MILUMTI-573500 format. One record per residue: x, y, z of N, C-alpha, C, O in turn; residue in three letters. Coordinates in steps of 0.1 Angstrom, whole numbers, padded with zeros to 4 digits, always signed. Each point is the difference from the previous one (the first is absolute). Layout:
N
XYZXYZXYZXYZALA...
//
This chain:
347
+0173-0382-0201+0003+0012+0008-0009+0001+0012-0012-0003-0001MET+0017+0006+0013-0008+0000+0012-0010+0012+0000+0001+0010-0007SER-0012-0012+0015-0010+0011+0001+0005+0013+0006-0004+0011-0004SER+0014-0013+0014+0006+0012+0006+0007+0008-0011+0000+0013+0000THR+0008-0019-0009+0007+0007-0010-0010+0007-0010+0002+0011-0005SER-0013-0018+0003-0010+0006-0009-0006+0013+0006-0002+0010-0007ALA-0001-0011+0020-0005+0012+0007+0010+0011+0000-0003+0012-0002VAL+0016-0015+0005+0011+0010+0000+0001+0007-0013+0003+0012+0000ALA-0005-0019-0011+0001+0007-0013-0012+0010-0002+0002+0010-0008ARG-0013-0012+0015-0011+0009-0001+0001+0013+0008-0007+0010-0002GLN+0016-0010+0012+0001+0011+0009+0007+0012-0007+0010-0003-0007LEU-0014+0015+0009+0007+0012-0006+0014+0001+0006+0002-0002+0012PRO+0008+0005-0020+0013+0001+0004+0005+0015-0002-0002+0006-0010ARG+0009-0001+0020+0006+0014-0001+0009+0000-0012+0009-0008-0002PRO-0011+0019-0006+0009+0002-0012-0004-0008-0012+0006+0001-0011GLY-0016-0011+0012-0003-0008-0011-0014+0005-0005-0010-0003+0005ALA+0011+0011-0016-0012+0006-0005-0006-0010-0010+0003+0000-0012ALA-0013-0008+0017-0006-0010-0008-0010+0006-0009-0003+0012+0000GLY-0003-0020-0009-0009+0005-0010-0013+0004+0006-0007+0009-0005LYS+0003-0016+0016-0013+0003+0006+0000+0012+0009-0010+0007+0001ARG+0021-0003+0005+0001+0011+0009+0013+0007-0001+0008+0000+0010ALA-0005+0007-0021+0013+0007-0002+0001+0011+0010-0009+0008+0003PRO+0021-0006+0002+0003+0012+0009+0003+0012-0009+0006-0001-0010LEU-0011+0012+0015+0004+0013-0006+0014+0003+0002+0006-0004+0011GLU+0000+0012-0020+0014+0003+0002+0001+0010+0012-0009+0007+0003SER+0021-0007+0004+0001+0010+0012-0002+0014-0004-0006+0008+0008PRO+0010-0004-0020-0002+0014-0005-0015+0003+0000-0005+0011+0004ALA-0003-0020-0010-0015+0002-0001-0006+0000+0014-0009+0009+0002THR+0013-0017+0007-0005-0001+0013+0002+0013+0008-0009+0005+0006VAL+0021+0000-0007+0003+0012+0008-0005+0013-0006-0002+0010+0007TYR+0001-0010-0020-0006+0011-0007-0015+0001+0004-0006+0010+0002LEU+0000-0022-0002-0014-0001+0004-0002+0005+0015-0009+0007+0003THR+0019-0011+0005-0001+0004+0014+0001+0015+0001-0008+0006+0008TYR+0018+0000-0015+0001+0015+0001-0012+0007-0005-0005+0010+0006LEU-0001-0015-0017-0012+0006-0005-0012-0001+0010-0008+0009+0002ALA+0007-0021+0004-0011-0002+0010+0002+0009+0012-0010+0005+0005ALA+0022-0003-0001+0003+0008+0012-0003+0015-0004-0005+0008+0009MET+0009-0004-0021-0003+0014-0004-0015+0002-0001-0005+0011+0005ALA-0003-0020-0010-0014+0001+0000-0006+0000+0014-0010+0007+0002LEU+0016-0015+0007-0005+0000+0014+0002+0013+0007-0008+0004+0008THR+0020+0002-0011+0003+0012+0007-0008+0012-0005-0001+0010+0007LEU-0004-0010-0019-0007+0011-0007-0011+0006+0009-0001+0012+0001ALA-0008-0020+0005-0011+0006+0008+0006+0008+0011-0006+0011+0003PRO+0016-0015+0004+0006+0008+0011+0005+0013-0005-0001+0011+0006MET+0008-0011-0018+0005+0013-0006-0011+0009-0003+0001+0012+0001LEU-0012-0017-0006-0011+0008-0005-0008+0006+0012-0004+0012+0000ILE+0002-0020+0011-0008+0004+0011+0008+0003+0012-0006+0000+0011LEU+0018+0003-0012+0009+0003+0012-0005+0011+0009+0004+0001+0011SER-0012+0009-0017-0004+0011+0007-0014-0002+0007-0004+0008+0008GLN-0002-0020-0010-0012-0003+0006+0002-0011+0011+0003-0011-0003ASP-0004+0016+0015+0004-0009+0011-0009-0012+0002+0004-0011+0003ASP-0017+0013-0007-0010-0011+0001+0005-0012-0009+0001-0011+0004TYR+0000+0015-0017+0004-0010-0009+0014-0005+0002+0003-0012-0003TRP+0006+0020+0008+0014-0004+0002+0000-0011+0011+0008-0009-0001THR-0016+0011+0011-0001-0011+0011-0005-0013-0005+0005-0010+0003ASN-0015+0011-0012-0006-0012-0006+0010-0007-0009+0002-0012+0001ILE+0005+0020-0009+0011-0006-0009+0011-0006+0009+0005-0011-0004ILE-0002+0018+0014+0011-0005+0009-0004-0014+0006+0008-0009+0000THR-0020+0008+0005-0005-0013+0005+0000-0011-0011+0003-0011+0002LEU-0007+0016-0014+0000-0010-0012+0014-0005-0003+0001-0012-0003ALA+0009+0021+0004+0014-0005-0002+0004-0010+0011+0006-0010-0003TYR-0010+0014+0015+0004-0009+0011-0006-0014-0001+0007-0010+0001LEU-0020+0010-0003-0007-0013-0001+0003-0007-0013-0001-0012+0000PHE+0004+0019-0010+0005-0006-0012+0013-0008+0002+0002-0011-0005GLY+0007+0018+0013+0013-0007+0003-0003-0012+0009+0007-0010-0002GLY-0016+0011+0012-0003-0011+0009-0006-0011-0007+0002-0012+0002LEU-0011+0015-0012-0007-0011-0008+0010-0007-0009-0001-0012-0002ALA+0011+0020-0003+0010-0006-0008+0009-0009+0008+0004-0011-0005THR-0001+0014+0017+0007-0008+0009-0008-0013+0003+0006-0011+0000ALA-0019+0012+0003-0008-0012+0002-0001-0009-0012+0000-0012+0001TRP+0000+0019-0013-0001-0008-0012+0012-0009-0003-0001-0010-0007ASN+0012+0013+0013+0012-0009-0001-0003-0014+0004+0004-0010-0006ILE-0010+0009+0018-0004-0013+0005-0014-0004-0003-0003-0012-0003ILE-0006+0021+0002-0014-0003-0002-0003-0002-0015-0008-0008-0004GLY+0015+0016-0005-0002-0001-0014+0009-0009-0007-0004-0009-0007GLY+0017+0011+0009+0010-0009-0007+0000-0014+0006+0001-0010-0007PHE-0002+0010+0021+0001-0013+0007-0014-0007+0002+0000-0012+0003GLY-0011+0020-0005-0013-0006+0002-0004-0003+0014-0008-0009+0002GLY+0015+0015+0008-0003-0003+0014-0007+0012+0006+0005+0011+0002GLN-0018-0013+0000-0009+0011+0005+0002+0003+0014-0005-0007+0009PHE+0014+0017-0006+0004+0003+0014-0009+0011+0006-0002+0010-0007SER-0004-0013+0019-0007+0011+0007+0008+0005+0012-0006+0006+0009ALA+0019-0010-0009+0008+0004+0012+0009+0012-0003+0008+0004+0008ALA-0010+0003-0019+0008+0011-0003-0002+0012+0009+0009+0009+0001HIS-0020-0009+0006-0002+0011+0010+0009-0002+0011+0004+0010+0006GLY+0001-0022-0003+0010-0002+0010+0013+0006-0004+0007+0007+0008VAL-0003-0010-0020+0013+0006-0005+0000+0015-0001+0009+0007+0004PHE-0021-0002-0008-0002+0014-0001+0001+0007+0014+0007+0010+0001PHE-0013-0017+0009+0000+0006+0014+0014-0001+0006+0004+0008+0008SER+0004-0018-0012+0014-0001+0006+0008+0012-0004+0007+0006+0008VAL-0007-0003-0021+0007+0012-0004-0005+0013+0006+0007+0009+0003GLY-0021-0008-0001-0006+0012+0005+0004+0001+0015+0005+0011+0004ALA-0007-0021+0004+0003+0001+0014+0015+0001+0003+0005+0008+0009TYR+0003-0015-0017+0015+0001+0002+0005+0014-0002+0008+0005+0008PHE-0013+0002-0019+0004+0013-0003-0005+0010+0011+0008+0008+0005THR-0021-0009-0002-0006+0009+0010+0007-0001+0014+0003+0010+0006ALA+0000-0022-0002+0006-0002+0013+0014+0006+0001+0003+0007+0010ARG+0005-0010-0020+0014+0004+0001+0001+0015-0003+0009+0007+0005PHE-0019-0001-0013+0000+0014-0002-0003+0008+0012+0006+0010+0004TYR-0017-0015+0004-0004+0007+0012+0009-0002+0011+0003+0009+0008LEU+0002-0021-0006+0008-0004+0012+0015+0004-0001+0006+0004+0009ASP-0001-0006-0021+0015+0001-0002+0003+0012-0010+0012+0004-0001GLU-0022+0001-0005+0003+0011-0010+0007-0004-0013+0006+0008-0006GLY-0008-0021+0003+0007-0005-0012-0008+0003-0012-0013-0002+0000ILE+0019+0007-0011-0007+0004-0012-0007-0012-0007+0005-0011+0000SER-0017+0014-0005-0007-0011-0007+0007-0005-0012-0002-0012-0004PRO+0011+0020-0002+0008-0005-0011+0009-0011+0004+0003-0009-0008TRP+0001+0008+0020+0009-0010+0006-0009-0013+0003+0004-0011-0003ILE-0015+0014+0010-0008-0011+0005-0008-0007-0011-0005-0011+0001THR+0002+0018-0012-0008-0005-0011+0006-0013-0006-0008-0010+0000MET+0020+0009-0004+0006-0013-0005+0001-0010+0011-0002-0012-0003PRO+0005+0016+0015+0002-0010+0011-0014-0006+0003-0001-0012+0002ILE-0009+0021-0001-0014-0006+0002-0004-0009-0011-0007-0010+0002GLY+0011+0013-0014-0003-0009-0012+0006-0013+0002-0006-0011-0003GLY+0019+0010+0007+0007-0012+0002-0007-0008+0012-0001-0012-0001VAL-0003+0019+0012-0006-0006+0011-0014-0006-0005-0003-0012+0004LEU-0004+0019-0012-0013-0005-0005+0003-0013-0009-0008-0009+0001ALA+0019+0009-0009+0003-0012-0008+0004-0011+0009-0004-0012-0003ALA+0011+0014+0014+0003-0011+0010-0013-0006+0006-0001-0012+0001GLY-0008+0021+0003-0013-0005+0005-0008-0008-0011-0006-0010+0003ILE+0007+0015-0015-0007-0007-0011+0006-0014-0002-0008-0009-0002ALA+0021+0007+0004+0006-0013-0001-0006-0009+0011-0003-0012-0003VAL+0003+0017+0015-0005-0008+0011-0015-0004-0001-0004-0011+0003LEU-0004+0021-0009-0014-0003-0002-0002-0010-0012-0008-0009+0001ILE+0017+0011-0011-0002-0008-0012+0005-0015+0002-0006-0009-0007SER+0015+0007+0015+0006-0014+0002-0011-0010+0002+0000-0010-0006TRP-0009+0013+0016-0011-0010+0002-0012+0001-0010-0005-0010-0004PRO+0002+0023+0001-0013+0002-0008+0002-0004-0014-0010-0003-0006THR+0022+0004+0000+0001-0004-0014-0001-0015-0002+0000-0005-0012PHE-0001-0003+0022-0003-0014-0001-0015-0002-0003-0005-0011-0003ARG-0003+0022+0004-0014+0000-0003-0002+0005-0014+0009+0007-0005LEU-0020-0009-0001-0003+0004-0014-0013+0007-0001-0009-0002+0008ARG+0008+0010-0018-0013+0007-0003-0007+0007+0011+0007+0008+0007GLY-0020-0010-0005-0007+0007+0011+0005-0003+0014-0001+0009+0008PRO+0007-0020-0006+0005-0003+0013+0012+0009+0003+0002+0004+0012PHE+0007-0001-0022+0011+0009+0002-0006+0014+0003+0005+0007+0009PHE-0015-0003-0016-0005+0014+0002-0007+0001+0013+0002+0010+0007ALA-0009-0020-0002-0006+0000+0013+0011+0001+0011-0001+0007+0010ILE+0012-0015-0012+0011+0000+0010+0006+0014+0001+0003+0005+0011ALA+0000+0001-0022+0006+0014+0000-0010+0010+0006+0005+0009+0007THR-0018-0011-0009-0010+0009+0006+0001-0002+0015-0002+0010+0007MET+0003-0022-0002+0001-0002+0014+0012+0007+0006-0001+0005+0011ALA+0013-0006-0018+0012+0007+0005-0003+0015+0002+0004+0006+0009PHE-0011+0000-0019-0003+0014+0000-0009+0003+0013+0003+0010+0006ASN-0013-0018-0004-0009+0003+0012+0007-0002+0013-0002+0008+0009GLU+0011-0018-0008+0008-0002+0012+0009+0012+0002+0002+0005+0012VAL+0005+0000-0022+0009+0011+0001-0008+0013+0004+0005+0008+0008ALA-0017-0007-0012-0008+0012+0004-0004-0001+0015+0001+0010+0007MET-0004-0022-0002-0003-0001+0014+0013+0003+0008-0001+0007+0010VAL+0012-0012-0014+0013+0002+0007+0003+0015+0000+0005+0006+0010LEU-0007+0001-0021+0003+0014-0001-0009+0008+0009+0004+0011+0006ALA-0016-0015-0004-0009+0007+0009+0004-0001+0015-0002+0009+0008ASN+0009-0020-0005+0005-0001+0014+0014+0004+0003+0004+0002+0011TYR+0004-0001-0022+0014+0004+0002+0001+0015+0000+0006+0006-0010ALA-0011+0000+0020-0001+0015+0001+0014+0007+0000+0002+0010-0006LYS+0008-0017+0012+0013+0006+0000+0007+0001-0014+0009+0009-0002SER-0014-0017-0007+0006+0000-0013-0009+0007-0010+0004+0009-0008VAL-0017-0012+0008-0009+0004-0010-0009+0012+0005-0007+0006-0008THR+0007-0003+0021-0009+0010+0005-0014-0006+0003-0009+0007+0004GLY+0007-0020-0007-0013-0006+0002-0011+0006-0008+0003+0005-0011GLY-0015-0005+0016-0012+0005-0008+0002+0015-0002-0006+0006-0010PRO+0013+0001+0019+0002+0015-0002+0009+0003-0012-0001+0011-0005GLN+0009-0020+0001+0009+0002-0011+0012+0009+0003+0003+0003+0011GLY+0004+0001-0022+0012+0008+0001-0002+0012-0009-0003-0001-0012ILE+0006+0013+0018-0001+0012-0008+0014+0005-0002+0008+0002+0009LEU-0004+0000-0022+0013+0005-0003-0001+0016-0001-0008+0005-0008VAL+0015+0002+0015-0001+0015+0000+0005+0005-0013+0008-0005-0007PRO-0014+0017+0004+0003+0007-0013+0013+0008+0002+0000+0011+0005PHE+0011-0017-0011+0013+0006+0001+0005+0000-0015+0008-0009-0003ARG-0011+0019-0005+0003+0000-0014+0015-0001-0002+0008+0007+0007PRO-0004-0014-0017+0014-0001-0003+0003-0013-0008-0006-0010+0002GLY+0015+0011-0012+0004-0011-0008+0005-0012+0008-0004-0012-0002LEU+0012+0015+0013+0005-0011+0008-0011-0007+0007+0001-0012+0002VAL-0012+0019+0002-0011-0006+0007-0010-0006-0009-0010-0007+0004ASN+0011+0008-0017-0009-0005-0010-0014+0006+0002-0010-0006-0002MET+0010+0019+0007-0013+0007+0002+0001+0013-0008+0010+0008+0001ILE-0020-0005-0009+0001+0011-0009-0012+0009+0001-0011-0004+0005PHE+0013+0017-0008-0011+0010+0000-0009-0001-0012-0012+0003+0001ARG+0018-0005-0012-0008+0000-0013-0004-0014-0004+0007-0010+0002GLN-0020+0009-0006-0006-0013-0004+0008-0007-0011+0002-0012+0000SER+0003+0020-0010+0006-0006-0011+0013-0007+0003+0005-0008-0007TRP+0001+0013+0019+0013-0007+0004-0003-0014+0004+0008-0009-0002GLN-0019+0007+0009-0004-0014+0003-0003-0008-0012+0003-0012-0001TYR-0009+0019-0009-0003-0007-0013+0013-0004-0007+0000-0011-0005GLY+0010+0019+0006+0013-0004-0006+0006-0012+0007+0006-0009-0007ALA-0007+0009+0020+0005-0011+0008-0007-0013-0003+0006-0010-0002LEU-0019+0010+0001-0008-0012-0003+0002-0005-0014+0000-0012-0003MET+0002+0022-0006+0002-0004-0014+0014-0007-0001+0001-0010-0007PHE+0009+0014+0015+0013-0006+0000-0001-0015+0005+0006-0009-0005SER-0015+0008+0015-0002-0014+0006-0007-0009-0011+0004-0011-0002PHE-0014+0017-0004-0007-0007-0011+0010-0004-0011+0000-0012-0005LEU+0008+0021+0000+0010-0003-0010+0009-0011+0004+0004-0009-0008ALA+0000+0009+0021+0009-0010+0005-0006-0014+0000+0006-0010-0004LEU-0019+0009+0009-0006-0013+0001-0003-0005-0014+0001-0012-0002THR-0004+0020-0008-0002-0005-0014+0013-0005-0005+0000-0010-0007VAL+0011+0017+0009+0013-0004-0005+0004-0013+0006+0005-0009-0007LEU-0007+0007+0020+0003-0013+0007-0009-0011-0006+0004-0011-0002VAL-0017+0014-0001-0009-0009-0006+0005-0005-0013-0001-0012-0004SER+0006+0021-0004+0005-0003-0013+0012-0009+0001+0001-0010-0007ILE+0008+0013+0016+0012-0008+0002-0004-0014+0005+0005-0010-0006PHE-0014+0009+0015-0005-0013+0005-0006-0008-0011+0002-0012-0002VAL-0011+0019-0006-0007-0007-0011+0009-0006-0010-0003-0011-0006ARG+0014+0017+0003+0009-0004-0011+0011-0009+0006+0009-0004-0008ARG-0009+0002+0021+0011-0008+0006-0004-0015+0000-0011-0004-0003SER+0021-0004+0008-0003-0014+0001-0011-0002+0011-0009-0009-0002ARG+0009+0017+0013-0010-0001+0010-0014+0003-0006-0009-0007+0004LEU+0008+0017-0013-0012+0003-0006-0006-0011-0008-0012-0003+0000GLY+0021-0004-0008-0005-0011-0007-0005-0012+0009-0009-0006-0003PHE+0017+0004+0013-0004-0010+0010-0014+0003+0007-0008-0009+0002TYR+0007+0022+0001-0013+0004+0006-0012-0003-0009-0010-0004+0004LEU+0012+0008-0017-0010-0003-0010-0003-0015-0001-0011-0004-0002LEU+0022-0004+0002-0002-0014-0001-0008-0006+0012-0008-0008-0002ALA+0011+0013+0014-0007-0004+0012-0014+0004-0001-0009-0008+0004VAL+0006+0020-0009-0014+0005-0001-0008-0009-0010-0011-0003+0003ARG+0017-0001-0014-0007-0008-0010-0002-0014+0004-0011-0005-0002GLU+0021-0001+0008-0002-0014+0004+0011-0004+0010+0012-0002-0004ASP-0015+0003+0017+0010-0002+0010+0006-0014+0000+0012-0001+0002GLU-0020-0009-0005+0005-0014+0000+0009-0002-0011+0010-0006+0001ASP-0013+0012-0013+0009-0001-0012+0013+0007+0003+0011-0005-0004ALA-0011+0016+0010+0012+0008+0003+0009-0008+0010+0012-0001-0002ALA-0019-0005+0012+0008-0008+0009+0006-0013-0007+0011-0003+0003ARG-0019-0003-0012+0005-0012-0007+0012+0004-0009+0008-0008-0002ALA-0008+0020-0002+0011+0005-0009+0013+0004+0008+0010+0004-0006ALA-0011-0005+0019+0012+0003+0008+0000+0014+0006+0010+0004+0006GLY-0021+0004-0007-0001+0013+0006-0003-0002+0015-0008-0008+0004VAL+0016+0015+0004-0002+0000+0015-0012+0010+0002+0002+0012+0003ASN-0014-0018-0003-0012+0008+0001+0000+0009+0012-0004+0012+0000VAL+0007-0018+0012-0001+0007+0013+0010+0012+0000-0004+0011+0004LEU+0016-0013-0009+0010+0011+0000-0004+0011-0010+0001+0012+0003ALA-0007-0016-0014-0005+0010-0010-0011+0009+0006+0001+0012-0001VAL-0010-0018+0008-0011+0007+0006+0005+0009+0011-0004+0012+0001LYS+0013-0017+0007+0006+0008+0011+0007+0012-0005-0001+0011+0005ILE+0010-0013-0016+0007+0012-0005-0010+0010-0006+0002+0012+0002TRP-0012-0017-0009-0010+0010-0005-0007+0007+0011-0002+0012-0002GLY-0002-0019+0012-0006+0007+0011+0009+0010+0007-0004+0011+0004MET+0017-0015-0002+0009+0009+0007+0002+0013-0008+0001+0011+0006ALA+0001-0012-0019+0001+0012-0008-0012+0009+0001+0001+0012+0001ILE-0013-0018-0002-0012+0007+0001-0002+0006+0013-0004+0012+0001SER+0008-0019+0010-0002+0006+0013+0010+0011+0003-0003+0010+0007ALA+0015-0011-0013+0010+0011+0002-0005+0013-0006+0001+0010+0007LEU-0007-0010-0019-0005+0012-0006-0012+0005+0008-0002+0012+0001LEU-0006-0022+0004-0012+0004+0007+0003+0007+0013-0006+0010+0004THR+0017-0015+0003+0004+0006+0012+0005+0014-0002-0002+0009+0008GLY+0010-0007-0019+0004+0014-0003-0012+0009-0003+0001+0012+0004MET-0011-0017-0010-0012+0007-0002-0007+0004+0013-0006+0011+0001GLY+0007-0019+0009-0005+0003+0013+0007+0012+0006-0007+0009+0007GLY+0020-0007-0009+0007+0012+0005-0006+0012-0007-0002+0010+0006THR+0001-0010-0019-0005+0011-0008-0015+0004+0005-0003+0012+0001LEU-0005-0022+0001-0013+0002+0005+0000+0008+0013-0008+0009+0002PHE+0016-0014+0007+0001+0006+0014+0004+0015-0001-0006+0008+0007THR+0016-0005-0015+0005+0014+0000-0010+0009-0009+0001+0012+0002MET-0009-0018-0010-0010+0008-0007-0012+0002+0008-0005+0012+0001PHE-0001-0022+0005-0012+0002+0008+0003+0005+0014-0007+0009+0005ILE+0019-0013+0000+0005+0005+0013-0009-0005+0012+0001+0006+0011ARG-0009-0016-0013-0008-0006+0011-0003-0014-0004-0005-0003-0011PHE+0009-0007+0020-0002-0014-0003-0006-0006+0012+0003+0003+0012ILE-0012-0013-0014-0006-0008+0011-0004-0013-0007+0000-0002-0012ASP-0003-0008+0021-0002-0014-0006-0011-0001-0010+0002-0006-0010PRO-0014+0013+0012-0010-0001-0011+0005+0006-0013-0004-0005-0011PRO+0012+0015+0011+0005+0007-0012+0009-0010-0008-0001+0000-0012THR+0010-0007+0020+0010-0008-0007-0004-0014-0003+0005-0006-0009LEU-0014+0000+0017-0003-0014-0001-0014-0002-0006-0004-0012-0002PHE-0004+0022-0001-0013-0002-0006+0001-0007-0013+0007+0005-0009SER-0013-0016+0008+0001-0008-0013-0007+0008-0012+0006+0000-0010LEU-0018+0006+0012-0005+0007-0012+0008+0012-0004+0001+0003-0012PRO+0005+0004+0022+0007+0012-0003+0015-0002-0004+0006+0008-0006GLU+0000-0020+0010+0014-0002-0002+0003-0013-0007+0003+0000-0012VAL-0005-0011+0020+0005-0013-0006-0007-0004-0012+0006-0003-0010GLY-0020+0003+0009-0007-0004-0011+0000+0011-0011-0001-0003-0012ILE+0003+0016+0016+0001+0011-0009+0011-0002-0010-0001+0003-0012LYS+0013-0007+0017+0011-0002-0009-0004-0010-0011+0003+0002-0012PHE-0009-0013+0016-0004-0010-0010-0011+0005-0009+0000-0003-0012ALA-0010+0011+0018-0011+0005-0008+0006+0009-0012-0005-0001-0011LEU+0014+0009+0014+0006+0009-0010+0007-0008-0011-0002+0003-0012ILE+0010-0013+0016+0007-0009-0010-0010-0008-0008+0002-0001-0012ALA-0013-0004+0018-0010-0008-0007-0007+0008-0010-0002-0004-0012LEU-0002+0016+0015-0008+0009-0009+0009+0005-0011-0004+0000-0012ILE+0017+0004+0015+0009+0005-0010+0005-0011-0009+0001+0002-0012GLY+0002-0014+0017+0005-0011-0007+0010-0008+0008+0012+0004-0001GLY-0016-0014+0008+0009-0007+0008+0010-0008-0008-0004-0006-0010ILE+0016+0005+0015+0010-0007-0008+0007+0008-0011+0008-0005-0007GLY-0013+0018+0005+0006+0008-0010+0009+0011+0007-0001+0002+0012THR+0010+0004-0020+0009+0010+0006-0008+0013+0003+0002+0005+0011ILE-0010-0001-0020-0006+0014+0001-0015-0001+0004-0006+0011+0002TYR+0001-0023+0001-0014-0001+0004-0002+0007+0014-0010+0007+0001GLY+0019-0009+0009-0003+0007+0013+0000+0015-0002-0007+0007+0008PRO+0015-0001-0017+0000+0014-0002-0014+0005-0005-0005+0009+0006LEU+0000-0016-0016-0013+0004-0005-0011-0003+0011-0009+0008+0001LEU+0011-0019+0006-0010-0003+0011+0000+0011+0010-0011+0005+0004GLY+0022+0000+0000+0001+0011+0010-0006+0013-0006-0007+0007+0007ALA+0009-0004-0020-0005+0012-0006-0016-0001-0001-0006+0010+0000ALA+0001-0022+0000-0015-0002-0001-0006+0000+0014-0010+0006+0003LEU+0016-0014+0006-0006-0003+0013+0001+0012+0010-0010+0003+0006VAL+0022+0003-0005+0002+0010+0011-0009+0012-0003-0006+0005+0010VAL+0006+0001-0022-0009+0012-0001-0015-0004+0001-0007+0008+0006PRO+0003-0020-0011-0013-0004+0001-0004-0002+0015-0011+0004+0004LEU+0020-0010+0004-0003-0002+0014-0002+0013+0007-0009+0001+0008GLU+0018+0009-0011-0001+0013+0007-0013+0007-0004-0007+0006+0008ASN+0003-0007-0021-0013+0006-0005-0012-0007+0007-0009+0008+0005TYR+0009-0021-0004-0011-0007+0006-0001+0003+0015-0011+0003+0005ILE+0023-0002+0001+0000+0003+0015-0006+0014+0002-0007+0002+0010ARG+0011+0007-0018-0005+0014+0001-0015+0001-0002-0007+0008+0007ALA+0002-0015-0018-0014+0002-0004-0009-0008+0010-0010+0005+0004VAL+0014-0018-0002-0009-0009+0008+0004-0002+0014-0008-0006+0008LEU+0020+0010-0004+0005-0003+0014-0010+0006+0011-0002-0007+0010GLY-0003+0019-0012-0009+0005+0010-0014-0006+0000-0006+0000+0011GLY+0002-0006-0022-0013-0006+0000+0000-0014+0004-0009-0005+0007LEU+0020-0002-0011+0000-0015+0003+0015-0004+0003+0007-0002-0009TRP-0004+0002+0022+0014-0004+0003+0004-0013-0006-0007-0010+0001PRO+0019+0010-0007+0005-0013-0006-0005-0002-0014+0002-0011-0006GLY-0009+0021+0000-0006-0002-0013+0012-0002-0010-0002-0007-0010ALA+0013+0014+0012+0011-0002-0010+0005-0014+0000+0005-0005-0011HIS-0006-0002+0022+0005-0014+0000-0010-0009-0007+0004-0009-0007LEU-0017+0012+0008-0010-0008-0008+0002+0002-0015+0000-0010-0007VAL+0003+0023+0003+0002+0002-0014+0012-0006-0005+0001-0006-0011VAL+0010+0007+0019+0013-0007-0005-0002-0015+0000+0006-0006-0009LEU-0013+0001+0019-0002-0015-0001-0008-0004-0012+0003-0010-0006GLY-0013+0018+0002-0008-0003-0012+0009+0001-0012-0001-0008-0009ALA+0010+0018+0009+0009+0002-0011+0009-0012-0002+0003-0004-0011LEU+0002-0001+0023+0009-0012+0000-0008-0012-0006+0006-0008-0008LEU-0018+0006+0012-0008-0011-0005-0002+0001-0015+0001-0010-0007MET-0004+0022+0002-0002+0002-0014+0012-0003-0008+0000-0006-0011LEU+0012+0011+0017+0013-0003-0007+0002-0015+0000+0005-0005-0011THR-0007-0002+0022+0002-0014+0000-0009-0008-0010+0004-0010-0006ALA-0016+0016+0003-0009-0007-0009+0003+0003-0015-0001-0009-0008LEU+0004+0022+0006+0001+0004-0014+0014+0004-0005+0003+0000-0012PHE+0006+0003+0021+0014+0004-0003+0009-0008+0009+0007+0005+0009LEU-0007-0018-0011+0007-0009+0009+0015+0003+0000+0007-0003+0010LYS-0001+0009-0020+0014+0003-0001+0002+0015+0003+0011+0005-0002ARG-0021+0002+0006+0001+0014+0003-0001+0008-0013+0000-0006-0011GLY+0001+0019+0012-0001+0009-0012+0012-0002-0009-0002-0003-0012VAL+0014+0003+0017+0012-0001-0008+0001-0014-0006+0003-0002-0012VAL-0006-0008+0020+0001-0014-0005-0010-0003-0011+0002-0007-0009GLY-0014+0013+0011-0011-0003-0010+0003+0007-0013-0001-0006-0011THR+0006+0018+0011+0004+0007-0012+0012-0007-0007+0001+0000-0012PHE+0009-0004+0020+0011-0007-0005-0004-0013-0007+0005-0003-0011ALA-0014-0004+0017-0005-0013-0006-0008+0003-0013+0002-0008-0009GLY-0010+0018+0009-0007+0004-0012+0009+0004-0011-0002-0004-0012ALA+0013+0011+0015+0010+0004-0010+0007-0012-0006+0002-0001-0012ARG+0001-0009+0021+0007-0012-0005-0009-0008-0009+0005-0006-0010GLN-0018+0005+0014-0009-0008-0009-0002+0007-0013-0001-0007-0010ARG+0001+0020+0010-0001+0007-0013+0012-0002-0009-0002-0002-0012ARG+0014+0002+0018+0012-0002-0007+0000-0014-0006+0004-0003-0011ARG-0009-0007+0020+0000-0014-0005-0009-0002-0011+0002-0008-0009ALA-0014+0016+0009-0009-0001-0011+0005+0005-0013-0005-0004-0011GLY+0014+0013+0011+0006+0006-0012+0010-0009-0007+0002+0001-0012ARG+0004-0010+0021+0011-0008-0006-0006-0013-0006+0007-0008-0005THR
//
């Protein structure tokens, strides 16, 4: 038997629940999803009258959704992208520009901006996915920095360094609300959508191929997987959701400028940080990561921000290093691994 056939037999196959990694039944998966979403929504229901905590929870929902989108390519596919700030800004600027200039509702521009971000992701990915590991990460970081420079000079589109201010015109059509909890409901809906898409991707043929590429790219290629196409599809789906998140961010903050959208610590790397701490490559890890990182970041910023500018970034960086050293699979992945070892010890 040829070596290619041997490798092919080792790759996970959609619908084939092998002994080593059996798939949960669809009923179990979606009941778990509903339970997780109910648990995630609970803090908003409890604290809806407290604007301070409602805003923090709203941001946690938004960044949880964005980290889940990043996790599709960064976690499932194993491709550490630092270019997601570009996709994020595409959705943000596209919505802001058409809302201000043409009066088009963000509900219309949000999916279009997402598709545009996906198209740009394909253009970026075509050359960069021929690189591997840290070289791919550095290349995507370079795209982010180039995009930031271009945004600073393209004043007619981005407003340049002065940025773009979206006027306060409350209304469902404008995606601008008077009550904080209404933004929370919107961001929760986005989070629920990204998690559902993540589940679909993970259980699809594309999801199995992404995992195969992550584990051993050469073996996946030898088994007949079109590695470049799989990576590009994963990046396109991830970028589409990220671009939609850019629209939501714009209408929530109502002010955008290049440092806000392209800052690697605040945007690009932050998506990865949340996924890494929560559990990279897991469905619900990014949710837990957002629940831990966003409130902690706001607390540190409030306590230490006046004494030492940038202190929250130092603390988050230290937290990331500790996670990499002691919780390499994140919180969710570590606990899942411990549970599996415990079960194996009982059998």
